[in-house]
Backbone as numpy.savetxt, mean C-alpha at the origin, in Angstrom:
# Nx Ny Nz CAx CAy CAz Cx Cy Cz
-2.84 -5.91 -13.54 -3.63 -5.40 -13.46 -3.10 -3.95 -14.76
-4.44 -3.28 -15.25 -4.22 -1.97 -16.95 -3.38 -1.26 -15.89
-3.12 -0.48 -16.10 -2.77 0.68 -16.53 -3.46 2.18 -16.73
-3.61 2.10 -16.67 -4.89 3.86 -15.97 -3.27 5.14 -16.43
-4.39 5.64 -17.62 -3.37 7.29 -18.25 -4.61 8.52 -16.58
-3.56 9.02 -17.18 -4.26 11.19 -15.94 -5.34 10.58 -16.23
-5.72 10.74 -17.38 -6.92 11.23 -16.90 -8.45 10.08 -17.49
-7.84 9.19 -17.21 -8.87 7.60 -16.89 -9.12 7.90 -16.09
-8.34 8.09 -14.85 -7.65 7.56 -13.08 -8.44 9.11 -12.83
-8.26 10.37 -13.42 -9.40 10.98 -13.04 -10.95 10.95 -13.14
-11.64 10.89 -14.14 -12.82 10.21 -14.51 -13.15 9.58 -13.26
-12.33 7.75 -12.84 -12.86 7.17 -12.48 -13.13 7.05 -11.00
-12.48 7.84 -10.44 -11.91 8.96 -9.31 -13.21 9.77 -9.49
-13.59 10.52 -10.16 -14.63 11.64 -10.54 -15.94 10.77 -9.81
-16.18 9.20 -11.10 -17.36 9.28 -10.72 -18.08 8.01 -9.61
-16.29 7.34 -8.70 -16.76 7.13 -7.94 -17.23 7.82 -6.50
-16.10 9.21 -6.23 -17.21 10.27 -5.64 -18.70 10.66 -6.12
-18.79 10.20 -7.11 -20.34 11.91 -7.35 -21.25 10.32 -6.72
-20.60 8.84 -7.04 -22.07 8.46 -6.25 -21.77 7.73 -4.69
-19.94 8.44 -4.28 -20.93 8.19 -3.23 -20.86 9.49 -2.63
-20.70 10.40 -3.43 -22.42 12.11 -2.24 -23.51 11.64 -2.86
-24.32 10.89 -4.25 -25.43 10.96 -3.96 -25.68 9.71 -2.66
-25.17 8.75 -2.97 -25.86 7.52 -1.49 -25.38 8.31 -0.03
-24.88 9.96 0.07 -24.70 10.09 1.54 -23.59 9.57 2.12
-22.49 10.12 0.87 -20.73 9.05 1.05 -21.17 9.89 3.11
-19.31 10.76 2.36 -18.07 11.00 4.16 -18.10 12.56 3.14
-18.02 13.16 1.93 -17.66 14.15 0.91 -18.16 14.80 0.91
-17.95 15.84 1.90 -18.69 17.57 2.23 -19.28 18.12 0.54
-19.90 18.60 0.33 -19.98 19.05 -0.67 -19.03 20.39 -0.48
-17.92 20.88 0.07 -17.63 21.93 -0.09 -16.10 21.79 -0.08
-16.07 20.45 0.49 -14.08 20.13 -0.29 -14.34 18.43 -0.95
-15.07 18.90 -2.47 -14.87 17.54 -2.60 -13.16 17.69 -3.72
-12.60 18.54 -4.59 -11.66 19.36 -4.81 -10.49 18.42 -4.58
-10.41 19.16 -2.76 -9.24 18.82 -2.52 -9.09 17.11 -1.97
-11.17 17.17 -1.40 -10.85 15.44 -0.49 -10.52 14.65 -2.19
-10.21 14.48 -3.45 -10.42 14.17 -5.15 -8.35 14.36 -5.16
-8.40 15.35 -4.38 -6.59 15.61 -5.12 -6.24 14.46 -3.80
-5.98 14.35 -2.72 -6.04 13.71 -2.06 -5.97 12.72 -2.97
-7.06 12.00 -3.08 -7.04 9.97 -3.60 -6.39 9.73 -4.22
-6.93 11.11 -6.21 -5.95 10.66 -6.65 -4.49 10.51 -6.71
-4.47 11.25 -5.18 -2.46 11.06 -5.13 -2.36 9.74 -4.58
-3.20 8.93 -3.35 -3.52 8.51 -2.65 -2.55 7.28 -3.91
-4.02 7.47 -5.36 -3.84 5.28 -6.31 -3.15 6.27 -6.67
-2.59 7.06 -7.76 -1.63 6.84 -7.90 -0.14 6.91 -7.44
0.06 6.43 -6.36 0.68 6.31 -5.16 0.44 4.88 -5.04
-0.46 4.24 -5.02 -0.13 2.63 -4.85 -0.26 1.65 -6.63
-0.33 2.65 -7.71 -0.35 2.22 -8.50 1.25 2.36 -8.76
2.29 3.06 -9.14 3.25 3.93 -9.58 4.13 2.08 -10.28
4.84 2.80 -11.48 6.41 2.01 -11.33 6.96 1.39 -10.53
7.07 -0.33 -9.98 7.76 -0.67 -8.83 8.93 -1.38 -8.62
9.24 -1.47 -7.28 10.94 -1.31 -8.21 10.79 -3.17 -7.86
12.05 -3.86 -7.71 12.14 -5.05 -7.82 12.94 -5.39 -6.38
12.04 -6.27 -5.44 12.09 -6.16 -4.05 12.89 -7.34 -3.78
14.94 -7.41 -3.31 15.11 -8.05 -2.85 15.12 -8.59 -1.47
15.50 -9.41 -1.33 15.98 -10.03 0.12 16.32 -9.90 1.06
16.36 -8.85 1.62 17.49 -7.98 2.80 16.72 -6.71 2.42
16.35 -6.25 1.17 15.81 -4.70 1.40 14.77 -3.54 2.25
15.15 -3.67 2.78 14.43 -2.88 4.04 13.08 -1.44 3.21
12.21 -1.36 4.07 11.44 -1.02 3.70 10.23 -0.22 4.25
9.41 0.61 3.77 8.24 0.85 5.01 6.75 1.23 4.15
5.22 1.61 4.65 4.68 1.84 4.48 4.90 3.53 3.81
3.80 3.18 2.64 4.30 3.99 1.57 3.19 5.26 2.03
3.53 6.34 2.99 2.87 6.98 2.62 0.63 7.60 3.11
0.30 6.65 3.65 -1.01 6.33 3.29 -1.26 5.65 2.85
-0.87 4.73 2.65 -1.66 3.53 1.99 -1.59 2.65 3.20
-1.11 2.55 4.39 -1.12 1.54 5.20 -2.73 0.71 5.20
-2.87 -0.38 5.58 -4.04 -1.10 5.49 -3.65 -1.82 7.03
-3.08 -2.41 7.79 -2.82 -3.41 8.60 -1.93 -2.87 9.57
-2.33 -3.13 10.71 -1.87 -2.17 12.08 -0.68 -2.71 12.34
-0.18 -3.83 11.29 1.37 -3.87 11.96 2.50 -4.06 10.45
3.93 -3.62 9.67 4.55 -3.71 11.03 3.36 -0.94 11.11
4.34 -0.64 12.38 4.11 0.91 12.33 4.33 1.87 11.05
3.71 2.54 11.99 3.88 3.89 10.57 5.14 3.95 9.72
5.94 4.33 10.51 7.39 4.61 9.49 8.13 3.35 10.39
8.00 2.03 10.95 8.77 0.59 11.56 8.52 -0.22 10.21
10.16 0.17 10.68 10.98 -0.18 9.72 10.93 -2.00 9.35
10.53 -2.65 7.53 10.87 -3.65 8.36 11.67 -4.37 7.00
12.10 -5.20 7.21 12.49 -6.34 5.78 12.00 -7.31 4.96
12.68 -7.12 3.24 12.10 -7.85 2.74 13.00 -9.23 2.63
11.79 -10.63 3.77 12.62 -11.96 3.38 11.80 -12.46 1.31
11.29 -12.89 1.00 10.51 -13.26 0.34 10.24 -11.72 -0.72
10.48 -12.21 -2.29 8.96 -11.04 -3.74 9.03 -12.75 -3.61
7.17 -12.61 -3.82 6.39 -14.31 -4.45 6.63 -14.32 -5.29
6.58 -15.20 -6.31 6.79 -14.54 -7.92 4.11 -14.60 -8.50
4.22 -15.70 -6.89 2.58 -15.41 -7.59 2.21 -15.35 -6.42
1.47 -14.52 -6.42 0.87 -13.55 -4.88 -0.44 -15.01 -4.16
-0.37 -14.52 -3.20 -0.99 -15.03 -2.04 -2.30 -14.65 -2.34
-3.57 -14.42 -2.83 -5.34 -13.96 -2.21 -5.63 -14.53 -2.25
-5.88 -13.23 -0.56 -6.10 -13.10 0.09 -7.69 -13.63 0.52
-8.36 -14.46 1.30 -9.02 -15.55 1.00 -10.69 -14.96 1.47
-10.56 -13.68 2.56 -11.35 -13.06 2.95 -12.52 -13.35 1.82
-13.80 -13.85 2.25 -14.88 -13.75 1.92 -15.83 -12.44 1.50
-16.23 -12.10 2.52 -16.56 -10.25 2.36 -15.90 -9.95 1.88
-16.76 -9.22 0.25 -16.17 -8.49 -0.56 -16.24 -6.72 0.43
-16.85 -6.86 1.68 -17.11 -5.06 1.91 -15.68 -5.15 3.00
-14.57 -5.88 2.63 -13.31 -5.79 3.58 -12.28 -5.34 3.30
-11.59 -4.48 3.86 -10.65 -3.71 2.16 -9.35 -5.38 1.66
-9.31 -6.13 3.06 -8.09 -7.23 2.31 -9.21 -8.11 1.12
-10.61 -8.12 0.47 -10.81 -8.87 -0.11 -10.79 -9.18 -1.89
-9.95 -9.97 -2.26 -8.85 -10.75 -2.86 -7.55 -9.68 -3.24
-7.34 -9.03 -1.97 -6.06 -8.73 -1.98 -4.30 -8.88 -2.46
-3.99 -9.15 -3.26 -2.70 -9.83 -3.66 -1.98 -9.76 -2.85
-1.01 -10.79 -2.07 -0.27 -10.51 -0.77 0.86 -11.58 -1.70
1.52 -10.27 -1.72 3.43 -11.31 -2.71 4.63 -10.75 -1.87
4.51 -10.43 -1.15 6.54 -9.68 -0.81 5.79 -10.39 0.88
6.63 -10.73 1.64 7.05 -11.37 2.58 7.19 -10.22 3.85
7.68 -10.20 4.69 8.54 -9.01 5.08 8.15 -10.07 6.33
9.75 -9.21 7.31 10.31 -9.03 8.64 10.27 -8.23 9.41
9.65 -7.78 10.41 9.85 -7.33 11.53 9.84 -8.05 12.18
10.61 -6.49 13.94 10.68 -7.17 15.14 8.98 -6.05 16.28
8.82 -7.26 17.30 7.43 -6.62 17.45 8.11 -5.99 18.30
6.09 -5.46 19.52 6.84 -4.94 20.52 8.08 -5.98 21.66
7.61 -6.97 21.44 8.37 -7.76 22.38 9.68 -8.33 22.20
10.31 -7.39 20.67 11.48 -7.15 20.29 11.97 -9.10 19.19
10.58 -9.80 18.78 10.53 -11.54 18.30 9.63 -10.87 16.40
10.56 -11.41 16.37 10.69 -10.68 14.12 9.20 -11.71 13.74
8.42 -10.88 13.70 7.57 -11.43 12.85 7.73 -10.85 11.14
7.15 -12.97 10.69 6.42 -12.26 9.45 4.98 -12.61 8.92
4.97 -11.49 8.17 3.70 -11.38 7.73 3.86 -11.29 6.13
2.69 -11.57 5.19 2.01 -11.66 3.33 1.50 -9.93 3.44
2.51 -9.55 2.28 1.48 -8.33 2.68 2.01 -7.66 1.00
0.76 -7.13 0.56 0.24 -5.72 -0.52 1.70 -5.47 -1.01
3.14 -5.94 -1.92 4.24 -4.70 -2.41 3.55 -3.16 -2.33
2.53 -3.34 -2.91 2.19 -1.54 -4.22 2.01 -1.70 -2.61
1.57 -1.30 -1.40 1.94 -0.54 -0.28 3.24 -0.24 0.24
4.73 -0.88 -0.14 5.53 -0.56 0.51 5.99 0.06 -0.78
7.06 0.82 0.25 8.13 1.14 -0.74 9.86 0.54 0.07
11.05 0.85 -0.97 12.90 1.14 -0.86 12.91 2.09 0.08
13.57 2.08 1.68 13.81 3.05 2.19 15.71 2.95 1.86
15.98 4.48 0.81 17.18 3.71 1.50 18.31 4.13 2.82
18.99 2.76 2.11 19.66 2.78 3.04 20.81 3.73 3.35
21.56 3.78 2.86 22.82 5.25 2.94 21.77 6.37 4.14
21.18 6.21 3.76 20.20 7.24 5.01 20.05 6.17 6.13
20.10 6.14 6.19 19.79 4.70 7.95 21.23 5.04 8.51
22.76 5.27 7.74 23.74 4.51 8.36 24.00 3.63 8.06
23.22 2.60 6.84 23.54 0.42 7.59 23.74 -0.26 6.13
24.52 -1.13 6.14 24.72 -1.48 4.73 23.71 -2.32 5.59
23.53 -2.83 3.51 22.52 -4.69 3.33 22.87 -5.20 3.88
22.11 -6.59 4.71 23.55 -7.25 5.11 23.71 -8.31 3.90
25.03 -9.23 4.10 24.96 -9.92 3.09 24.30 -11.19 2.44
């Protein structure tokens, strides 16, 4: 993915917003700059430099970037593996949020019954939780 400068990012976002507004999108005329600010913040969060995820790292969704039902918004998950080559989501319909999504992080978390679930995710959507704040030590 090419790196976007702040100026380029703003231009891209403004173009998308104007196209959405022209097509009768959900952006009201009174709130375009508030919407732009939120959009820029979330795009910036998605594109920020990523740490190297290691097996055993505890992670959670970055705020505003959750695109799957599980894990829950603030639920902790553990990195099982960071893939060298992403699995590209095989969704055929380009109108879905999963179309060509790069799945490059395998996470484990507990479901409602306490069973371990393993799923593939886009690592750009997750952040490492500082375990010192949780009062736990990283597994050996």
